[in-house]
Every structure is written in structure tokens, then in C-alpha cells.
C-alpha positions as CSV (number, residue, x, y, z in Angstrom):
1,M,-15.5,155.4,7.4
2,M,-11.9,154.8,7.4
3,N,-11.4,156.3,10.9
4,K,-14.1,153.9,12.1
5,F,-12.5,150.8,10.5
6,F,-9.2,151.8,12.5
7,Q,-11.0,152.2,15.7
8,V,-12.6,148.7,15.3
9,L,-9.2,147.2,14.7
10,L,-7.5,148.9,17.5
11,A,-10.4,147.8,20.0
12,L,-9.8,144.1,19.1
13,P,-6.7,143.7,21.1
14,L,-8.1,145.2,24.4
15,L,-11.0,142.7,24.1
16,L,-8.8,139.8,23.7
17,S,-6.6,141.0,26.6
18,A,-9.5,141.2,28.9
19,N,-10.9,137.7,28.0
20,T,-7.2,136.3,28.8
21,L,-7.1,137.9,32.1
22,L,-10.4,136.4,33.1
23,A,-9.4,132.7,31.8
24,A,-10.0,130.2,34.6
25,T,-8.2,126.9,35.2
26,N,-10.4,123.8,35.1
27,I,-9.3,121.5,37.9
28,S,-11.8,118.5,37.3
29,W,-9.8,115.3,37.3
30,D,-10.8,112.2,35.5
31,G,-8.5,109.7,37.1
32,V,-5.1,108.3,36.3
33,A,-5.3,108.8,32.7
34,S,-4.5,112.4,33.2
35,P,-2.2,114.5,35.3
36,R,-3.6,116.3,38.3
37,T,-3.8,120.1,37.6
38,T,-1.4,122.3,39.6
39,C,-3.2,125.2,41.5
40,P,-2.6,128.4,39.9
41,I,-0.9,130.4,42.6
42,L,-0.4,134.3,41.9
43,N,2.9,136.0,43.0
44,D,1.0,137.3,46.1
45,G,0.2,133.6,47.2
46,S,-3.3,133.8,46.4
47,V,-5.1,131.4,44.1
48,D,-6.3,132.6,40.7
49,L,-9.5,131.9,39.0
50,L,-10.6,128.2,39.0
51,E,-13.4,126.6,36.9
52,L,-15.3,123.7,38.8
53,D,-17.5,121.5,37.0
54,D,-21.0,121.0,38.4
55,E,-22.1,117.9,40.1
56,T,-18.5,116.6,40.9
57,S,-17.3,115.2,44.3
58,P,-14.3,116.4,46.2
59,Y,-12.2,113.2,45.1
60,W,-12.4,114.6,41.5
61,L,-12.5,118.1,41.7
62,R,-8.7,119.0,42.9
63,C,-5.5,120.8,42.2
64,V,-2.0,120.1,43.4
65,S,-0.3,122.5,45.8
66,D,2.1,122.9,48.7
67,V,1.4,121.3,52.3
68,K,1.6,124.2,54.6
69,T,1.6,122.3,57.9
70,L,1.5,118.6,58.7
71,K,1.2,116.7,61.9
72,M,1.4,112.9,62.3
73,N,2.1,110.2,64.9
74,L,5.0,108.1,63.9
75,F,5.7,104.6,65.3
76,K,8.5,103.4,63.0
77,V,10.8,104.9,60.5
78,G,13.3,102.4,58.8
79,L,15.9,102.9,56.0
80,C,16.4,99.9,53.7
81,K,19.4,98.4,51.9
82,S,17.0,96.5,49.5
83,L,13.4,96.3,48.7
84,P,11.1,95.1,51.3
85,N,8.2,92.8,50.2
86,E,5.9,94.9,48.0
87,T,2.7,93.0,49.0
88,N,3.3,93.8,52.7
89,P,6.6,95.4,53.8
90,A,6.0,94.4,57.3
91,I,6.6,90.7,56.3
92,D,10.3,91.3,56.1
93,W,11.2,94.9,57.0
94,Y,13.6,93.8,59.9
95,D,15.5,91.8,57.5
96,K,15.7,94.6,55.0
97,C,15.6,97.8,57.0
98,I,17.4,99.5,59.9
99,F,14.8,101.2,62.2
100,I,16.0,104.6,63.4
101,L,12.8,105.0,65.2
102,D,10.9,102.0,66.6
103,N,8.3,102.6,69.2
104,A,5.5,99.9,68.9
105,T,3.2,101.5,71.7
106,N,4.3,105.0,72.2
107,P,4.2,107.0,68.8
108,V,6.2,110.2,68.4
109,E,4.1,113.3,67.6
110,V,5.8,115.4,64.7
111,E,4.9,118.6,63.3
112,F,6.1,120.1,60.0
113,S,5.7,123.6,58.4
114,L,6.7,124.3,54.8
115,G,10.1,126.2,54.9
116,A,10.9,125.5,58.5
117,P,13.6,123.1,60.0
118,Q,12.0,119.7,60.6
119,T,12.9,118.0,63.6
120,I,11.8,114.3,64.5
121,N,12.4,113.5,68.1
122,N,13.7,110.0,69.3
123,I,15.4,109.4,65.9
124,D,18.7,107.3,66.3
125,L,21.0,107.7,63.4
126,S,23.7,105.9,65.3
127,K,22.0,102.5,64.2
128,L,22.7,103.2,60.6
129,T,25.7,101.0,59.1
130,E,27.9,101.7,56.1
131,G,26.3,100.9,52.8
132,T,23.7,101.9,50.3
133,Y,20.1,102.3,51.3
134,T,17.4,102.2,48.5
135,H,14.2,102.4,50.2
136,A,12.5,103.6,53.3
137,V,9.5,102.4,55.4
138,V,7.4,104.6,57.7
139,L,4.6,103.3,60.2
140,E,2.2,105.9,61.4
141,Q,-1.3,106.3,63.1
142,N,-4.1,106.4,60.5
143,K,-4.9,109.9,61.3
144,W,-3.0,113.0,59.8
145,F,-3.6,116.6,60.9
146,F,-3.4,119.6,58.5
147,K,-3.8,123.3,59.3
148,S,-3.8,126.1,56.8
149,S,-5.6,129.2,55.3
150,Q,-5.6,130.5,51.8
151,L,-6.8,133.6,49.9
152,F,-8.7,133.0,46.6
153,S,-9.5,135.2,43.7
154,Q,-13.3,134.0,43.9
155,T,-15.7,133.5,46.6
156,F,-16.3,130.1,47.8
157,Q,-18.7,128.3,50.2
158,G,-17.4,127.1,53.4
159,R,-19.2,125.0,56.2
160,S,-21.3,128.0,57.2
161,T,-20.4,131.2,55.3
162,T,-18.7,132.4,52.2
163,G,-15.7,134.4,51.2
164,K,-12.6,134.4,49.6
165,F,-10.5,133.5,52.7
166,C,-10.8,130.0,53.5
167,Y,-9.2,128.1,56.3
168,T,-9.1,124.5,58.0
169,V,-11.6,124.3,60.8
170,E,-10.5,122.8,64.3
171,N,-11.2,119.0,64.6
172,A,-13.1,119.0,61.4
173,S,-13.1,115.4,59.8
174,Y,-12.0,115.0,56.1
175,N,-14.6,113.8,53.7
176,K,-13.6,112.5,50.2
177,L,-16.9,111.3,49.0
178,G,-20.0,113.2,47.7
179,T,-21.1,116.2,50.0
180,T,-24.4,115.5,51.6
181,S,-24.4,118.6,54.1
182,L,-22.1,121.6,54.4
183,T,-20.8,120.2,57.7
184,D,-19.0,117.6,55.5
185,L,-16.7,120.3,54.6
186,S,-13.5,120.8,56.6
187,M,-13.1,124.5,55.6
188,E,-14.7,127.7,56.3
189,C,-14.7,130.8,54.3
190,V,-14.8,134.6,55.4
191,A,-13.8,137.9,54.1
192,N,-10.3,138.1,55.4
193,E,-7.7,136.9,58.0
194,A,-9.4,139.3,60.7
195,A,-12.5,137.6,60.3
196,M,-11.0,134.1,60.6
197,I,-9.4,135.2,63.9
198,A,-12.7,136.6,65.2
199,N,-14.3,133.4,64.7
200,G,-11.8,131.5,66.9
201,N,-12.3,128.0,65.1
202,H,-9.3,128.1,62.8
203,G,-7.2,124.8,63.7
204,W,-6.1,121.4,62.8
205,M,-8.5,119.3,60.5
206,Y,-7.8,115.6,60.2
207,N,-7.8,112.9,57.9
208,E,-8.5,109.1,58.6
209,T,-8.0,106.9,55.5
210,F,-10.3,103.6,55.3
211,W,-10.5,103.4,51.5
212,I,-7.8,104.4,48.8
213,G,-9.9,103.7,45.6
214,S,-10.4,99.8,45.3
215,A,-11.0,96.6,47.2
216,E,-7.1,96.5,47.8
217,P,-5.4,97.9,50.9
218,V,-2.5,99.1,48.7
219,K,-2.3,102.0,46.4
220,T,0.6,103.2,44.3
221,M,0.9,107.1,44.8
222,P,1.7,109.9,41.8
223,S,5.2,109.8,43.3
224,G,5.6,105.9,42.5
225,N,5.8,105.3,46.5
226,K,3.1,103.0,48.0
227,L,0.6,103.4,50.6
228,Y,-0.6,100.4,52.6
229,L,-3.6,100.5,55.2
230,L,-3.3,98.1,58.1
231,S,-5.3,96.8,60.8
232,D,-2.8,96.3,63.3
233,Q,1.1,97.1,62.8
234,T,1.7,94.1,60.4
235,T,-1.6,93.1,58.9
236,L,-3.3,94.6,56.0
237,A,-6.6,95.9,56.5
238,T,-9.7,94.4,55.3
239,I,-11.3,96.7,52.8
240,D,-15.3,96.8,52.4
241,N,-15.4,98.0,48.9
242,S,-18.8,98.5,48.6
243,N,-19.2,100.8,51.5
244,K,-15.8,102.2,50.9
245,T,-14.5,101.6,54.5
246,S,-12.0,99.1,56.4
247,D,-10.7,98.2,59.8
248,A,-7.4,100.4,59.1
249,N,-5.8,101.7,62.2
250,Y,-2.2,102.5,60.7
251,E,-0.7,103.6,57.5
252,L,2.4,102.4,56.1
253,G,4.5,104.0,53.5
254,L,7.0,102.5,51.1
255,M,9.3,104.8,49.6
256,Y,11.7,104.2,46.7
257,F,14.7,106.6,46.6
258,S,15.3,108.2,43.3
259,T,19.0,108.6,44.3
260,P,20.3,105.9,46.7
261,L,21.6,107.1,50.2
262,K,25.3,106.1,50.6
263,I,26.7,106.0,54.0
264,N,30.4,105.5,54.7
265,A,33.2,106.2,57.1
266,N,33.3,110.0,56.2
267,T,29.6,110.6,56.6
268,T,29.1,113.2,59.4
269,N,25.4,114.3,59.1
270,I,22.1,112.9,57.7
271,D,19.2,115.2,57.0
272,L,15.8,113.5,56.9
273,G,12.5,115.0,56.4
274,F,9.1,114.7,54.8
275,A,8.5,116.5,51.3
276,M,5.8,119.1,51.4
277,K,6.4,121.4,48.4
278,G,3.9,120.1,45.5
279,Y,2.7,117.4,47.7
280,G,-0.5,118.8,48.8
281,R,-3.8,119.4,47.2
282,M,-6.8,121.8,47.3
283,E,-10.2,120.1,47.1
284,F,-13.7,121.3,46.1
285,S,-17.1,120.2,45.7
286,T,-20.1,120.7,43.6
287,T,-22.4,118.0,44.8
288,G,-25.4,117.9,47.1
289,P,-25.7,121.5,48.7
290,C,-22.7,122.5,46.7
291,T,-24.5,122.3,43.3
292,D,-24.7,125.5,41.2
293,S,-28.4,125.5,42.0
294,A,-28.2,124.8,45.7
295,R,-25.2,127.0,47.1
296,A,-24.9,130.6,47.9
297,S,-25.3,132.9,44.8
298,G,-22.0,134.3,43.8
299,T,-19.8,131.3,44.8
300,E,-17.7,129.3,42.7
301,G,-18.2,126.2,44.6
302,C,-17.5,124.6,47.9
303,I,-14.1,124.3,49.1
304,N,-13.8,120.8,51.0
305,A,-10.2,120.5,52.2
306,I,-6.5,121.4,52.0
307,K,-4.4,118.4,52.6
308,T,-1.7,116.1,51.4
309,N,-1.9,114.6,48.0
310,D,1.1,112.3,48.1
311,F,4.1,111.6,50.5
312,D,7.8,111.2,50.0
313,M,10.9,111.3,52.4
314,R,13.9,113.1,51.8
315,V,17.3,111.7,53.1
316,V,20.6,113.3,52.4
317,A,24.0,112.2,53.8
318,E,26.9,114.6,54.1
């Protein structure tokens, strides 16, 4: 009898350890009242177990990650010595900012990869004068591109197939609202990287933003920076809130430097780039064909997209 008692006690820690190892991270987001969950990345770069609430659209089912690649078309980049108009920075940005890129008609295509040197062609740093810069403005086309692949610990539903290795589909358009068809997804999932290569459709998905959560064409991002939707290069977009759309053709970013940039006679170099680490997100869906009862058995949910979650510009003077 005593031996059995000790056997039971010895078995308990093993059961607890097994349950701990199987614990999943719930990534449902209830709005600005709670912080966004960080994607649980394992040492090998794969994503650990996730828990997805059923009947939840991609906008509310996400976790924060790194941006692996990013491509955009830039029209203007300005560094500002004082805060431009926060209702619409384009009202006085030429009074407050010095533009180191200013191409009204011919945007510059830039492509960034996490961990790789960032280069923006046609940037003219010689225009900067001595002084303290506290803000930055960036005007870009309302179309951002993302390309990535990710290994998961669970099987997910993609556009047409399922698997643990998911990737962005070439020319797929991002959808943040409820999933009505699997073709709304910007991702495909397969068994491994070799299967992705064999499919031949891994490429740049794109995101056009016509609605940012309200009837206003401006949104304060988690970083504290502000995003504006513009119909032309100086006019705020008109939002159709009931249909969650607008006439936006441009995006304007207003960034607040946590540490002011100081340029003096001894400045020999200025490093400028867009933040990528911790500024991305993975989105999932459990609505429509992605609900527990509708999607393929053995899957945790549908993967909707891997894209940016926020934006920031890092500028350092040396």
C-alpha cells in the first residue's frame, strides 16, 4: 500500500510537466484596453502552440512579431525641428520640416529585410541644417508589400491547403475583416519549404488601407506615432465608416522621436531606416469557412496574413 502511495506522488510531477509543455498562447485581442500578445517564438524560429477563439475575425486575432521584409513606394521623407499640425501635417510641413526626399510624381521604391542594411535611394542628407529634430513625416503610396514564410507547431488552413509551413502568396490582397471565402486569406500552408517552392506562388502580398477603425482618417498607433489616410498628397481622405472604406490613395506617417536628433558641425554621418523588429504581426481567422465546424479537421484555424502592426523611423547622427 505504501509503495503505491509513493508511486502516485512520483507520477504527479510528470503529468504537470506534460500539461505545461502543451500550454498554448491565446492571441485574441479585445481592443486598446489590453496589450497585443507577442507571438511565442521558439529558439529554432518556429511559432509555439497558439490558441484561437472561434468566430473571431483577423482584426481581433493576432500576435506581435517581427517584420521580415517590407516594400513601399515613398514620395516624401522629412525631418522636422518642431511638431507639424497634428490634424493634418501636410498643412504646415514645409514650414516645420526639411525634406530629404521630395518626389511629388515619381515615388522611390524601397525594400527592407530584417537584419540587412537598409538603403533608400535619392535621399539627400545635405539639405539638413544644424539643429535639433524632434519629428519626422513620411508620405507613401497606399500600398505596402510583404513577403515572408513561417513554420508553426500546429497545422493551419491556408488559401487552398493545410500545413505547418505557411507563406505569403504572390499578389494576394490583405483582408482585415471577416473571412467569407478562403481566397480572402493572403497565405498558403503546406508541409515544408520544399512544398512551397514546388507550388511556385510564394511572393509579395499587398495591403491597401481604406479604413483604420473609425470615421476618422487618422489613427494613433501603439508606438504613439500617427497614421493619416489622404486622398491626394495634402488632403485627408473621406471615410465611409458604415462600409469601412474611403478614397485614400496615400498614407502619411507622423513620427515622434523619443530622443531628439541633434545635428551640429561635427556630424559626419546620419543613419536612417524603418523599424522592423517587433513591428509586425501574424493574423488568423476563425470566421466563415475558418470556423471550428467549417474548416479542415486537425487545423487550429486559418492564417490570414503576416504584415506590419506599427511603424517607426530610426534616425541616428554620428
